[in-house]
C-alpha positions as CSV (number, residue, x, y, z in Angstrom):
1,M,-17.3,-5.2,20.0
2,N,-15.2,-6.2,16.9
3,K,-11.9,-6.9,17.2
4,Q,-9.4,-4.5,16.0
5,T,-6.8,-6.0,12.9
6,S,-3.1,-6.4,15.2
7,L,-0.6,-5.2,12.4
8,A,3.2,-6.3,12.7
9,I,5.1,-3.3,10.9
10,L,8.5,-4.2,9.7
11,I,10.6,-1.3,8.4
12,D,13.3,-2.1,6.1
13,A,15.5,1.4,7.4
14,D,18.1,0.6,4.0
15,N,15.5,1.3,1.5
16,S,13.2,4.0,3.3
17,Q,13.1,7.3,4.3
18,P,11.6,8.8,7.3
19,R,9.9,11.5,5.8
20,I,7.0,8.9,5.5
21,I,6.3,7.8,8.7
22,E,3.6,10.1,10.0
23,G,1.9,9.2,6.3
24,L,3.1,5.6,7.1
25,L,1.6,5.4,10.3
26,G,-1.6,7.3,9.1
27,E,-1.5,4.8,6.4
28,I,-1.9,1.4,8.7
29,A,-4.3,3.3,11.4
30,S,-7.0,3.6,8.9
31,I,-6.4,-0.7,8.3
32,G,-5.9,-1.7,12.1
33,V,-3.4,-1.4,15.3
34,A,0.3,-1.3,14.6
35,S,0.7,-3.7,17.7
36,V,4.6,-4.3,16.7
37,K,6.6,-1.7,15.3
38,R,10.2,-2.2,14.3
39,I,13.0,-1.0,12.1
40,Y,15.8,-2.7,10.9
41,G,19.1,-1.8,9.9
42,D,22.9,-0.9,11.2
43,W,22.4,1.7,13.6
44,T,26.3,2.1,14.4
45,S,26.0,3.9,10.7
46,N,26.0,8.0,10.2
47,Q,23.6,7.2,6.7
48,L,20.6,6.6,9.5
49,S,21.3,9.1,11.5
50,G,18.3,11.0,9.9
51,W,16.3,8.4,12.0
52,K,16.8,8.5,15.2
53,A,14.4,11.3,15.9
54,T,11.8,9.7,14.2
55,L,12.0,6.7,16.3
56,L,11.6,8.2,19.7
57,E,8.8,10.4,18.1
58,Y,6.6,7.4,16.9
59,G,7.6,4.7,19.5
60,I,9.3,2.5,17.0
61,Q,11.9,-0.1,18.1
62,P,15.3,0.1,16.5
63,I,16.8,-3.6,15.9
64,Q,20.6,-3.7,15.3
65,Q,21.9,-5.6,12.2
66,F,25.7,-5.1,11.6
67,A,27.2,-4.6,7.8
68,Y,28.8,-8.0,7.9
69,T,29.9,-7.7,4.3
70,Q,30.4,-4.6,2.6
71,G,27.7,-3.8,-0.3
72,K,25.1,-6.5,1.2
73,N,22.2,-5.3,2.8
74,S,22.3,-7.5,6.0
75,T,18.9,-6.4,7.4
76,D,16.8,-8.8,5.1
77,S,17.8,-11.4,7.1
78,A,16.8,-9.8,10.4
79,M,13.2,-8.9,9.3
80,I,12.7,-12.5,7.7
81,I,13.7,-14.2,11.1
82,D,11.7,-11.9,12.9
83,A,8.8,-12.5,10.6
84,M,8.6,-15.4,10.8
85,D,9.1,-15.7,14.6
86,L,5.8,-12.9,14.3
87,L,4.0,-15.4,12.2
88,Y,4.6,-18.0,14.3
89,T,2.9,-16.6,17.6
90,K,-0.7,-16.3,15.0
91,N,-1.2,-13.0,17.5
92,F,-1.4,-10.8,14.2
93,D,-3.7,-10.3,11.5
94,G,-1.1,-8.8,8.9
95,F,2.4,-7.5,8.1
96,C,3.1,-4.3,6.6
97,I,6.5,-4.7,5.3
98,V,8.1,-1.6,4.5
99,T,10.8,-1.5,1.8
100,S,11.8,-1.1,-2.0
101,D,13.4,-4.6,-2.1
102,S,12.3,-7.6,-4.3
103,D,14.3,-9.6,-1.3
104,F,11.0,-9.8,0.3
105,T,8.8,-11.5,-2.2
106,R,8.9,-15.3,-0.8
107,L,8.6,-13.6,3.2
108,A,4.9,-11.7,1.6
109,S,4.0,-15.0,-0.1
110,R,4.4,-17.1,3.0
111,I,2.7,-14.8,5.1
112,R,0.0,-15.0,2.8
113,E,-0.1,-18.6,2.4
114,N,-0.9,-18.5,6.6
115,G,-4.3,-16.8,5.4
116,L,-2.8,-13.5,6.9
117,K,-2.5,-10.1,4.6
118,V,0.5,-8.3,3.7
119,Y,0.4,-4.7,2.9
120,G,3.7,-3.7,1.1
121,F,4.9,0.6,1.2
122,G,8.1,1.1,-1.1
123,E,8.8,3.5,-3.8
124,K,7.8,3.4,-7.2
125,K,10.9,1.6,-8.2
126,T,10.1,-1.6,-5.9
127,P,10.1,-4.5,-8.3
128,K,7.0,-5.8,-9.4
129,A,7.2,-9.0,-8.2
130,F,7.5,-8.0,-4.5
131,M,4.4,-5.5,-5.3
132,G,2.6,-8.4,-6.3
133,A,3.2,-10.7,-3.7
134,C,1.4,-8.4,-1.1
135,D,-2.5,-8.0,-1.3
136,K,-2.0,-4.3,-1.4
137,F,1.1,-2.3,-2.3
138,I,1.1,1.5,-1.5
139,Y,3.7,4.2,-3.2
140,T,5.6,5.8,-0.4
141,E,5.3,8.9,-2.4
142,N,2.0,8.9,-2.1
143,L,2.7,9.3,1.6
144,R,6.0,11.6,2.3
145,D,5.6,14.7,4.4
146,I,6.9,17.3,2.1
147,T,8.0,20.7,3.6
148,T,6.9,24.2,2.4
149,N,10.3,24.7,0.7
150,E,10.2,20.9,-0.8
151,T,6.8,21.1,-2.6
152,Q,8.4,24.4,-4.1
153,Q,11.6,22.8,-5.3
154,K,9.9,19.6,-6.4
155,R,6.1,18.9,-7.4
156,V,4.7,15.4,-7.7
157,K,4.4,13.9,-10.9
158,F,1.3,11.6,-11.1
159,K,0.7,8.8,-14.1
160,S,-1.8,10.2,-16.3
161,I,-5.1,7.5,-15.9
162,A,-5.7,8.1,-19.6
163,K,-2.4,6.7,-20.7
164,D,-2.6,3.8,-18.6
165,Y,-4.4,1.4,-20.7
166,K,-3.7,-1.6,-18.6
167,I,-5.5,-0.2,-15.5
168,L,-8.5,1.5,-17.5
169,A,-9.1,-2.4,-18.8
170,I,-9.0,-3.3,-15.5
171,L,-11.4,-1.1,-14.1
172,K,-13.8,-0.9,-17.1
173,G,-13.7,-5.0,-17.2
174,V,-14.6,-5.1,-13.3
175,V,-17.1,-2.7,-13.8
176,E,-18.6,-4.7,-16.2
177,D,-17.9,-8.5,-14.4
178,L,-19.7,-7.7,-11.4
179,A,-22.7,-5.6,-12.6
180,D,-26.2,-7.0,-12.0
181,E,-28.6,-7.1,-15.2
182,S,-29.1,-3.3,-15.8
183,G,-24.9,-2.8,-15.6
184,W,-25.0,-1.5,-12.4
185,S,-22.0,-2.4,-9.8
186,Y,-21.6,-1.8,-6.0
187,L,-18.2,0.6,-6.2
188,A,-16.9,-0.7,-3.0
189,S,-16.7,-3.6,-4.3
190,V,-14.8,-2.8,-7.8
191,G,-12.4,-1.0,-5.4
192,N,-11.4,-4.0,-4.0
193,V,-11.6,-6.4,-7.0
194,V,-9.2,-4.5,-8.8
195,V,-6.4,-4.2,-5.7
196,N,-6.8,-8.0,-5.9
197,K,-6.0,-7.6,-9.6
198,S,-3.6,-5.0,-9.6
199,P,-2.3,-5.0,-6.0
200,E,-0.6,-2.0,-6.7
201,F,-3.2,0.0,-7.5
202,D,-4.2,3.7,-6.0
203,P,-6.1,6.3,-6.8
204,R,-3.5,8.5,-5.4
205,N,-0.9,7.4,-8.4
206,Y,-3.2,9.7,-10.2
207,G,-3.5,12.6,-8.1
208,Y,-6.8,11.7,-7.2
209,R,-8.0,11.0,-3.2
210,K,-10.8,8.6,-3.8
211,L,-11.6,5.8,-6.2
212,T,-15.0,7.9,-7.4
213,E,-13.1,10.9,-8.0
214,L,-10.8,8.9,-10.7
215,L,-13.3,7.3,-12.6
216,R,-15.6,10.4,-12.9
217,S,-12.2,11.8,-14.5
218,T,-12.2,8.9,-17.5
219,N,-15.9,10.1,-18.5
220,L,-15.9,6.2,-19.3
221,F,-18.8,5.8,-15.9
222,E,-22.2,6.5,-15.1
223,F,-22.9,7.1,-11.3
224,K,-26.2,7.2,-9.1
225,D,-27.1,6.7,-5.3
226,D,-28.8,4.0,-3.8
227,T,-31.9,6.1,-2.5
228,F,-33.8,3.2,-0.3
229,S,-30.5,2.4,1.8
230,S,-30.0,4.2,4.8
231,T,-26.3,4.4,4.4
232,K,-25.0,6.3,1.1
233,T,-24.2,3.7,-1.3
234,L,-22.7,4.5,-4.8
235,Y,-23.4,2.2,-8.0
236,V,-20.8,2.3,-11.4
237,R,-21.7,1.4,-14.8
238,L,-19.8,1.9,-18.0
239,K,-21.6,4.3,-20.1
240,R,-23.7,2.9,-22.7
241,N,-21.4,3.7,-25.7
242,Q,-18.2,2.4,-23.8
243,K,-16.7,-1.0,-24.4
244,R,-13.9,-3.3,-22.8
245,Y,-10.5,-2.6,-24.4
């Protein structure tokens, strides 16, 4: 039996919302096992009262950090110290850092220097520095558990892939770089390389569940199945009249 990926989840309560938790833990379950689930904040503050029921329901351990200085996020140092302690135990394969704060950029880089994966989760306002320091960064807007009333009042506005020239250029370039002599690239490899180049890339940012759906929507690519494989293997290549940006 293959060893399951062991993950440590560290949540910055000051920069996260309770309504993301169900989607967050579901996303993490597709990566590995949440061996540690901790959330940091000043639990004597009324500002975090919305988290309390969520912590009990999902078995997340609250870590108390008093706000010693007005206007200063005091949870950062506690999270960083705990992360380093967990790193040195060598019991984990990766970390999930949930925050929209750029102060964790160096922490993410340090963890990766030790050969572990770092998965970042934060809002679209998260600074690019922290996103780029992660192996993969996922927008929490894609994970929110939106109620019926909220859905009626607010629709998620997805970015148009047709206007995102940077990502289109990356997609086209990766498909070409991985292509065999016939121009075909293994779709799964394309997805991995694109995330390496742009950690915040996610088809859900554009309203699509899967990379295949996103690529088909551009009308720039063509696809084929490997009919000789026992499992469904999909390949992609640029349409003949397409060129790299």
